[in-house]
Every structure is written in structure tokens, then in C-alpha cells.
C-alpha positions, 0 to 999 in steps of 0.5 A: 856892106853892099859895093853900092852903099860903100861907093856912094858913101866913099862919094859923100862929103862927109863935111857938105854933104855934097855927092862929089861923083858927078851927075855925068857919071853917077848912073853906070857908076852906081849901076856898075857897082849893083852888078857887081853885088848881084853876081856876088849874090848868084843872081847874074853872071857874066858870059863871053871869052871877049870884051866885045861878047860879054854878056849879062845872064840872070841865073837866079831870079829870086830877091836878094832881100837888099832894097836897092838890089831888088829894085833895080834887080827887077829892071832887068830879071825878067830880060834876056841876055844884055850887054853889060852897057845895058844892064848897068844903065838899067841897074843905076836906075834912081840908085843914088835916091834908093841908096842914099833912102837906105843909108838914111833909114839904116842911121847912115847919113842924115838928109837935110835940105838947104837952098844953092845961091837962096833960091834952088832947093837940094839935098845934101846928107850929112854923114853921121857914120864917119868911122865907117866911111874913114874905114873904107877909104883908109882901105881902099888908099891902102891897097891903091898906095902901099901894096896892101892886098885888095879884097871883096870890098876894095876890089870893086871900090877900086875898079869903078872909081878908075873907071869913073877918074874919081880915085882923087875921092880917096887919094890925094892929086900929088898920089894919083898917077901911083894910084892909076897904076896900082889900080891898073894891076887890082882889076887884074888881081887874084882877089875874087873869084873868075866870076866876080872879077869877070863883073867887076872888068864887065863893069868897067867897060860898060862906066867908061862906055856912059862916061864917054856918052855922057861926055859927049852928050854933054859937049854936043 
């Protein structure tokens, strides 16, 4: 599965069907996941020697064949050099809605309508692929807490969860401090190629910037 699919599946509470990725960070976090996926698919590349000079460039404008990635890619593939924050913002638009639709089509979740306080309609997503979700969560936890090596699945998930301050989705509160220390090591690790590692770090920076901006808007 793609990173965006894994991230949203992990972020969905298997008991209540609610999304545990708070709305203020959903767009930048999911946009960051899509950035990683598109770099992995060699559609985008991250260039630049320092964080301030990082730019995202289209390397191949052809569709990927994944409806979520292609819908997001359409927003950036005919543009020039862009900052990671700009790209992540564009990629993250409608990402949650589109990814849930894809997970539903694949039989991994099932949407359910209910009313909050008996008045406000909301959509929950019951996790049908409980075993698959548990496998991803357990693998991610093993990297964070048991020194297991990261890979192309767990590495970007950890980077995105850490940037959004959501490691609590995969570890218990007493383990959060150790998990945060380990996440910093993972983001600099040798589990991926330089291009992919650059994409994760660019996505992390963009997510942090998006979270800060959302927090500032909320407080004002």
C-alpha cells in the first residue's frame, strides 16, 4: 500500500471509526505522505542543499495509476519549482476524503453515517482490515521502541507522525519520550536512498510549518 493509505489507516481508530489525525494537521500530514509517494514513484524530486533552499521539481508528469496520488499530482505537475510547503499544501487538498474512498473501494474500511448529539451528521470509517492495520502499527512500534531497522513502510510513517506530534497513535504515553528520540534517528537513517530521505525530511519540514500555521490561526 502507499504511504498515504497506511498513514490514514493507522490514524483511524479501530473501535470508534473516528479519524485520530486532528483536522488542523490533516492536510499537511497527508500531503506530506503523498509527496513521499510521488518521490518514490519518481514523479517528483526534491532538490537543494539546505532546508531553506529545498525545492520540489516534477521529474515525470505521467500518471501513477493510483487515483489518490494522481488526483493530488494533477495539482502540481504542470507547475515549476515549488517549495515543499507549497507542494504539500496542494497535495493535501481532499486527500483524506479521496483516500477513504480508495480504502473503501478496496474493502479496507466501511463508511458509516451517524449523528453527534443526535443532531450533526458525521461519517465514521469502520476498519475491516484490522490485521493489516495491526501489522503496520506493530512494525512501526518495533522500530521506535525495539531498535528494529526502519524500511520504506515504517520510515516515512514515523517521520510524518513525529512531525505532526502524533507518535501517540502507535505508542503508549509512557513510551513517547523514547519514541521521539528514536524518531529523530530514523529520519536521518540509511533505510532509504538519498532522494527518498530528502523527500521525508522536506515533508517533515512542511508538516511542521503547516502545524504551526494552523495553531497560530486557531489561537488568533
